[in-house]
N, CA, C and O atoms as CSV, one atom per row, in Angstrom:
chain,resi,resn,atom,element,x,y,z
A,1,MET,N,N,0.847,-1.177,0.000
A,1,MET,CA,C,0.000,0.000,0.000
A,1,MET,C,C,0.895,1.244,0.000
A,1,MET,O,O,1.772,1.388,0.851
A,2,VAL,N,N,0.668,2.116,-0.941
A,2,VAL,CA,C,1.426,3.363,-1.040
A,2,VAL,C,C,0.542,4.502,-0.557
A,2,VAL,O,O,-0.532,4.744,-1.110
A,3,LEU,N,N,0.996,5.193,0.470
A,3,LEU,CA,C,0.242,6.331,0.994
A,3,LEU,C,C,0.692,7.603,0.293
A,3,LEU,O,O,1.893,7.846,0.171
A,4,PRO,N,N,-0.254,8.421,-0.170
A,4,PRO,CA,C,0.119,9.676,-0.827
A,4,PRO,C,C,0.514,10.752,0.182
A,4,PRO,O,O,-0.042,10.831,1.277
A,5,TRP,N,N,1.486,11.579,-0.211
A,5,TRP,CA,C,1.989,12.642,0.656
A,5,TRP,C,C,1.934,13.984,-0.051
A,5,TRP,O,O,2.532,14.138,-1.116
A,6,PRO,N,N,1.232,14.961,0.514
A,6,PRO,CA,C,1.377,16.326,0.013
A,6,PRO,C,C,2.618,16.939,0.661
A,6,PRO,O,O,2.752,16.928,1.884
A,7,ILE,N,N,3.509,17.465,-0.146
A,7,ILE,CA,C,4.727,18.094,0.360
A,7,ILE,C,C,4.531,19.597,0.233
A,7,ILE,O,O,4.624,20.148,-0.864
A,8,ALA,N,N,4.262,20.256,1.346
A,8,ALA,CA,C,3.945,21.685,1.347
A,8,ALA,C,C,5.146,22.490,1.816
A,8,ALA,O,O,5.778,22.162,2.820
A,9,ASP,N,N,5.455,23.553,1.072
A,9,ASP,CA,C,6.572,24.427,1.414
A,9,ASP,C,C,6.325,25.776,0.762
A,9,ASP,O,O,5.623,25.864,-0.246
A,10,TYR,N,N,6.900,26.824,1.331
A,10,TYR,CA,C,6.792,28.150,0.731
A,10,TYR,C,C,7.705,28.267,-0.484
A,10,TYR,O,O,7.569,29.203,-1.272
A,11,ASN,N,N,8.630,27.329,-0.643
A,11,ASN,CA,C,9.568,27.324,-1.760
A,11,ASN,C,C,9.167,26.213,-2.731
A,11,ASN,O,O,9.292,25.029,-2.421
A,12,ASP,N,N,8.683,26.613,-3.916
A,12,ASP,CA,C,8.252,25.639,-4.928
A,12,ASP,C,C,9.314,24.596,-5.242
A,12,ASP,O,O,9.031,23.398,-5.282
A,13,ALA,N,N,10.539,25.062,-5.465
A,13,ALA,CA,C,11.613,24.159,-5.883
A,13,ALA,C,C,11.926,23.121,-4.812
A,13,ALA,O,O,12.167,21.956,-5.129
A,14,THR,N,N,11.923,23.531,-3.560
A,14,THR,CA,C,12.195,22.606,-2.462
A,14,THR,C,C,11.099,21.552,-2.361
A,14,THR,O,O,11.386,20.360,-2.252
A,15,ALA,N,N,9.850,21.990,-2.396
A,15,ALA,CA,C,8.723,21.052,-2.323
A,15,ALA,C,C,8.772,20.071,-3.491
A,15,ALA,O,O,8.565,18.871,-3.308
A,16,GLN,N,N,9.044,20.581,-4.684
A,16,GLN,CA,C,9.080,19.715,-5.864
A,16,GLN,C,C,10.226,18.722,-5.797
A,16,GLN,O,O,10.062,17.568,-6.193
A,17,ALA,N,N,11.381,19.145,-5.305
A,17,ALA,CA,C,12.527,18.239,-5.182
A,17,ALA,C,C,12.217,17.081,-4.236
A,17,ALA,O,O,12.564,15.935,-4.521
A,18,VAL,N,N,11.570,17.377,-3.117
A,18,VAL,CA,C,11.208,16.327,-2.157
A,18,VAL,C,C,10.159,15.401,-2.765
A,18,VAL,O,O,10.274,14.180,-2.658
A,19,ALA,N,N,9.138,15.975,-3.402
A,19,ALA,CA,C,8.094,15.159,-4.033
A,19,ALA,C,C,8.695,14.266,-5.120
A,19,ALA,O,O,8.341,13.092,-5.224
A,20,ASP,N,N,9.601,14.816,-5.927
A,20,ASP,CA,C,10.244,14.022,-6.979
A,20,ASP,C,C,11.021,12.849,-6.400
A,20,ASP,O,O,10.977,11.746,-6.944
A,21,GLU,N,N,11.734,13.078,-5.299
A,21,GLU,CA,C,12.506,12.002,-4.673
A,21,GLU,C,C,11.583,10.894,-4.163
A,21,GLU,O,O,11.876,9.710,-4.333
A,22,ILE,N,N,10.480,11.276,-3.546
A,22,ILE,CA,C,9.509,10.284,-3.063
A,22,ILE,C,C,8.933,9.503,-4.232
A,22,ILE,O,O,8.835,8.277,-4.175
A,23,ASN,N,N,8.551,10.209,-5.293
A,23,ASN,CA,C,7.967,9.549,-6.461
A,23,ASN,C,C,8.968,8.617,-7.143
A,23,ASN,O,O,8.590,7.532,-7.583
A,24,ARG,N,N,10.236,9.019,-7.239
A,24,ARG,CA,C,11.273,8.152,-7.825
A,24,ARG,C,C,11.456,6.876,-7.008
A,24,ARG,O,O,11.782,5.820,-7.551
A,25,GLY,N,N,11.243,6.984,-5.703
A,25,GLY,CA,C,11.401,5.830,-4.824
A,25,GLY,C,C,10.177,4.928,-4.778
A,25,GLY,O,O,10.145,3.970,-4.006
A,26,GLY,N,N,9.178,5.220,-5.588
A,26,GLY,CA,C,7.988,4.377,-5.631
A,26,GLY,C,C,6.830,4.886,-4.802
A,26,GLY,O,O,5.779,4.248,-4.748
A,27,GLY,N,N,7.006,6.022,-4.157
A,27,GLY,CA,C,5.914,6.612,-3.384
A,27,GLY,C,C,5.035,7.490,-4.252
A,27,GLY,O,O,5.205,7.558,-5.469
A,28,GLN,N,N,4.109,8.150,-3.617
A,28,GLN,CA,C,3.220,9.079,-4.313
A,28,GLN,C,C,3.222,10.395,-3.546
A,28,GLN,O,O,2.808,10.443,-2.388
A,29,ALA,N,N,3.684,11.456,-4.187
A,29,ALA,CA,C,3.758,12.752,-3.524
A,29,ALA,C,C,3.368,13.856,-4.498
A,29,ALA,O,O,3.520,13.725,-5.712
A,30,LEU,N,N,2.867,14.935,-3.938
A,30,LEU,CA,C,2.453,16.108,-4.704
A,30,LEU,C,C,3.037,17.342,-4.037
A,30,LEU,O,O,2.839,17.557,-2.841
A,31,ALA,N,N,3.753,18.152,-4.803
A,31,ALA,CA,C,4.311,19.400,-4.275
A,31,ALA,C,C,3.227,20.466,-4.240
A,31,ALA,O,O,2.493,20.651,-5.211
A,32,VAL,N,N,3.132,21.166,-3.112
A,32,VAL,CA,C,2.137,22.220,-2.932
A,32,VAL,C,C,2.837,23.436,-2.340
A,32,VAL,O,O,3.452,23.350,-1.277
A,33,LYS,N,N,2.742,24.565,-3.029
A,33,LYS,CA,C,3.344,25.801,-2.514
A,33,LYS,C,C,2.367,26.462,-1.550
A,33,LYS,O,O,1.186,26.624,-1.857
A,34,VAL,N,N,2.884,26.848,-0.360
A,34,VAL,CA,C,2.022,27.505,0.628
A,34,VAL,C,C,2.872,28.306,1.605
A,34,VAL,O,O,3.939,27.867,2.036
A,35,ASP,N,N,2.377,29.478,1.939
A,35,ASP,CA,C,2.942,30.293,3.020
A,35,ASP,C,C,1.979,30.132,4.190
A,35,ASP,O,O,0.880,30.687,4.169
A,36,VAL,N,N,2.383,29.376,5.213
A,36,VAL,CA,C,1.469,29.056,6.310
A,36,VAL,C,C,1.106,30.261,7.165
A,36,VAL,O,O,0.242,30.156,8.036
A,37,SER,N,N,1.739,31.391,6.936
A,37,SER,CA,C,1.349,32.602,7.659
A,37,SER,C,C,0.162,33.294,6.989
A,37,SER,O,O,-0.354,34.286,7.504
A,38,LYS,N,N,-0.271,32.767,5.836
A,38,LYS,CA,C,-1.400,33.339,5.099
A,38,LYS,C,C,-2.538,32.324,5.060
A,38,LYS,O,O,-2.474,31.321,4.349
A,39,ARG,N,N,-3.568,32.603,5.829
A,39,ARG,CA,C,-4.695,31.682,6.005
A,39,ARG,C,C,-5.298,31.218,4.678
A,39,ARG,O,O,-5.580,30.031,4.511
A,40,ASP,N,N,-5.497,32.135,3.741
A,40,ASP,CA,C,-6.107,31.763,2.467
A,40,ASP,C,C,-5.230,30.780,1.691
A,40,ASP,O,O,-5.749,29.901,1.004
A,41,GLN,N,N,-3.917,30.921,1.793
A,41,GLN,CA,C,-3.022,29.986,1.124
A,41,GLN,C,C,-3.075,28.602,1.765
A,41,GLN,O,O,-2.950,27.591,1.073
A,42,VAL,N,N,-3.256,28.553,3.067
A,42,VAL,CA,C,-3.357,27.263,3.756
A,42,VAL,C,C,-4.591,26.508,3.271
A,42,VAL,O,O,-4.511,25.325,2.939
A,43,PHE,N,N,-5.730,27.195,3.230
A,43,PHE,CA,C,-6.961,26.545,2.769
A,43,PHE,C,C,-6.846,26.124,1.304
A,43,PHE,O,O,-7.311,25.046,0.934
A,44,ALA,N,N,-6.231,26.962,0.469
A,44,ALA,CA,C,-6.046,26.624,-0.943
A,44,ALA,C,C,-5.111,25.425,-1.102
A,44,ALA,O,O,-5.347,24.566,-1.952
A,45,ALA,N,N,-4.064,25.362,-0.299
A,45,ALA,CA,C,-3.120,24.245,-0.371
A,45,ALA,C,C,-3.778,22.933,0.043
A,45,ALA,O,O,-3.544,21.894,-0.575
A,46,VAL,N,N,-4.592,22.981,1.080
A,46,VAL,CA,C,-5.310,21.774,1.513
A,46,VAL,C,C,-6.234,21.297,0.400
A,46,VAL,O,O,-6.302,20.100,0.119
A,47,GLU,N,N,-6.938,22.218,-0.229
A,47,GLU,CA,C,-7.847,21.851,-1.319
A,47,GLU,C,C,-7.073,21.292,-2.515
A,47,GLU,O,O,-7.497,20.308,-3.122
A,48,GLN,N,N,-5.946,21.911,-2.855
A,48,GLN,CA,C,-5.119,21.416,-3.956
A,48,GLN,C,C,-4.623,20.000,-3.663
A,48,GLN,O,O,-4.656,19.134,-4.538
A,49,ALA,N,N,-4.174,19.770,-2.456
A,49,ALA,CA,C,-3.694,18.443,-2.073
A,49,ALA,C,C,-4.837,17.434,-2.049
A,49,ALA,O,O,-4.670,16.295,-2.484
A,50,ARG,N,N,-5.991,17.846,-1.544
A,50,ARG,CA,C,-7.153,16.939,-1.506
A,50,ARG,C,C,-7.532,16.493,-2.913
A,50,ARG,O,O,-7.738,15.305,-3.161
A,51,LYS,N,N,-7.621,17.447,-3.827
A,51,LYS,CA,C,-7.981,17.115,-5.209
A,51,LYS,C,C,-6.889,16.301,-5.895
A,51,LYS,O,O,-7.182,15.341,-6.608
A,52,GLY,N,N,-5.643,16.679,-5.684
A,52,GLY,CA,C,-4.536,16.017,-6.362
A,52,GLY,C,C,-4.234,14.620,-5.865
A,52,GLY,O,O,-3.681,13.803,-6.601
A,53,LEU,N,N,-4.594,14.337,-4.617
A,53,LEU,CA,C,-4.270,13.040,-4.021
A,53,LEU,C,C,-5.496,12.198,-3.710
A,53,LEU,O,O,-5.362,11.060,-3.259
A,54,GLY,N,N,-6.685,12.735,-3.941
A,54,GLY,CA,C,-7.896,11.943,-3.764
A,54,GLY,C,C,-8.474,11.939,-2.367
A,54,GLY,O,O,-9.236,11.032,-2.033
A,55,GLY,N,N,-8.148,12.902,-1.546
A,55,GLY,CA,C,-8.736,12.993,-0.209
A,55,GLY,C,C,-7.729,12.688,0.881
A,55,GLY,O,O,-6.569,12.373,0.616
A,56,PHE,N,N,-8.204,12.791,2.121
A,56,PHE,CA,C,-7.352,12.570,3.291
A,56,PHE,C,C,-8.058,11.666,4.292
A,56,PHE,O,O,-9.275,11.739,4.461
A,57,ASP,N,N,-7.295,10.830,4.941
A,57,ASP,CA,C,-7.776,10.099,6.106
A,57,ASP,C,C,-7.196,10.713,7.372
A,57,ASP,O,O,-7.839,10.707,8.422
A,58,VAL,N,N,-5.984,11.241,7.271
A,58,VAL,CA,C,-5.283,11.846,8.402
A,58,VAL,C,C,-4.520,13.065,7.887
A,58,VAL,O,O,-3.969,13.037,6.786
A,59,ILE,N,N,-4.488,14.132,8.683
A,59,ILE,CA,C,-3.671,15.299,8.363
A,59,ILE,C,C,-2.729,15.539,9.534
A,59,ILE,O,O,-3.163,15.588,10.685
A,60,VAL,N,N,-1.446,15.687,9.243
A,60,VAL,CA,C,-0.446,15.986,10.263
A,60,VAL,C,C,0.085,17.386,9.993
A,60,VAL,O,O,0.661,17.641,8.936
A,61,ASN,N,N,-0.104,18.285,10.936
A,61,ASN,CA,C,0.409,19.643,10.812
A,61,ASN,C,C,1.794,19.669,11.433
A,61,ASN,O,O,1.952,19.480,12.639
A,62,ASN,N,N,2.789,19.905,10.601
A,62,ASN,CA,C,4.160,19.859,11.090
A,62,ASN,C,C,4.921,21.137,10.736
A,62,ASN,O,O,6.117,21.091,10.448
A,63,ALA,N,N,4.241,22.255,10.759
A,63,ALA,CA,C,4.918,23.531,10.505
A,63,ALA,C,C,5.578,23.988,11.795
A,63,ALA,O,O,4.998,23.864,12.873
A,64,GLY,N,N,6.759,24.503,11.689
A,64,GLY,CA,C,7.403,24.996,12.903
A,64,GLY,C,C,8.883,25.188,12.709
A,64,GLY,O,O,9.422,24.998,11.619
A,65,GLY,N,N,9.517,25.562,13.774
A,65,GLY,CA,C,10.953,25.795,13.744
A,65,GLY,C,C,11.498,25.771,15.150
A,65,GLY,O,O,10.752,25.735,16.129
A,66,GLY,N,N,12.769,25.790,15.228
A,66,GLY,CA,C,13.414,25.749,16.530
A,66,GLY,C,C,14.126,27.042,16.825
A,66,GLY,O,O,14.049,27.998,16.052
A,67,PRO,N,N,14.815,27.073,17.934
A,67,PRO,CA,C,15.555,28.283,18.300
A,67,PRO,C,C,16.703,28.523,17.319
A,67,PRO,O,O,17.226,27.585,16.716
A,68,LEU,N,N,17.079,29.765,17.172
A,68,LEU,CA,C,18.155,30.110,16.255
A,68,LEU,C,C,19.523,30.042,16.913
A,68,LEU,O,O,20.541,30.225,16.245
A,69,HIS,N,N,19.558,29.785,18.204
A,69,HIS,CA,C,20.829,29.679,18.914
A,69,HIS,C,C,21.100,28.220,19.260
A,69,HIS,O,O,20.174,27.411,19.324
A,70,ALA,N,N,22.337,27.891,19.478
A,70,ALA,CA,C,22.700,26.522,19.842
A,70,ALA,C,C,22.365,26.270,21.308
A,70,ALA,O,O,22.485,27.166,22.144
A,71,TYR,N,N,21.949,25.055,21.610
A,71,TYR,CA,C,21.712,24.688,23.005
A,71,TYR,C,C,23.046,24.549,23.729
A,71,TYR,O,O,24.069,24.186,23.147
A,72,ARG,N,N,22.993,24.848,25.004
A,72,ARG,CA,C,24.188,24.625,25.820
A,72,ARG,C,C,24.388,23.128,26.017
A,72,ARG,O,O,23.443,22.344,25.933
A,73,ARG,N,N,25.621,22.749,26.277
A,73,ARG,CA,C,25.904,21.330,26.521
A,73,ARG,C,C,25.169,20.819,27.756
A,73,ARG,O,O,24.677,19.691,27.765
A,74,ASP,N,N,25.093,21.631,28.777
A,74,ASP,CA,C,24.407,21.252,30.013
A,74,ASP,C,C,22.943,21.664,29.874
A,74,ASP,O,O,22.620,22.850,29.940
A,75,SER,N,N,22.075,20.700,29.686
A,75,SER,CA,C,20.672,21.002,29.405
A,75,SER,C,C,19.824,21.218,30.656
A,75,SER,O,O,18.627,21.484,30.542
A,76,ARG,N,N,20.420,21.108,31.858
A,76,ARG,CA,C,19.616,21.232,33.079
A,76,ARG,C,C,18.910,22.577,33.170
A,76,ARG,O,O,17.787,22.629,33.671
A,77,GLY,N,N,19.511,23.657,32.713
A,77,GLY,CA,C,18.894,24.974,32.805
A,77,GLY,C,C,18.121,25.381,31.565
A,77,GLY,O,O,17.472,26.427,31.556
A,78,ARG,N,N,18.180,24.582,30.532
A,78,ARG,CA,C,17.581,24.934,29.253
A,78,ARG,C,C,16.065,25.078,29.322
A,78,ARG,O,O,15.512,25.990,28.707
A,79,ASP,N,N,15.401,24.229,30.033
A,79,ASP,CA,C,13.939,24.208,30.035
A,79,ASP,C,C,13.318,24.993,31.173
A,79,ASP,O,O,12.133,24.821,31.458
A,80,ARG,N,N,14.074,25.838,31.821
A,80,ARG,CA,C,13.540,26.607,32.944
A,80,ARG,C,C,13.003,27.915,32.482
A,80,ARG,O,O,12.511,28.701,33.291
């Protein structure tokens, strides 16, 4: 069973490169350009992915980022 993956990114080329790699490996992926800070683009991207991949059973929202500084070696104070 091959599960389809929408690959969403604000950079068309990056999304397409990842989708192409998945497709070359026997998977099914669709590149979708989206700026997640723009609500209308998010809804449009979901609709594009739904139509292009035939619907969804599960959606995983994985937008995010980490700190721009390196963590200290001693993590005891990091989470305070």
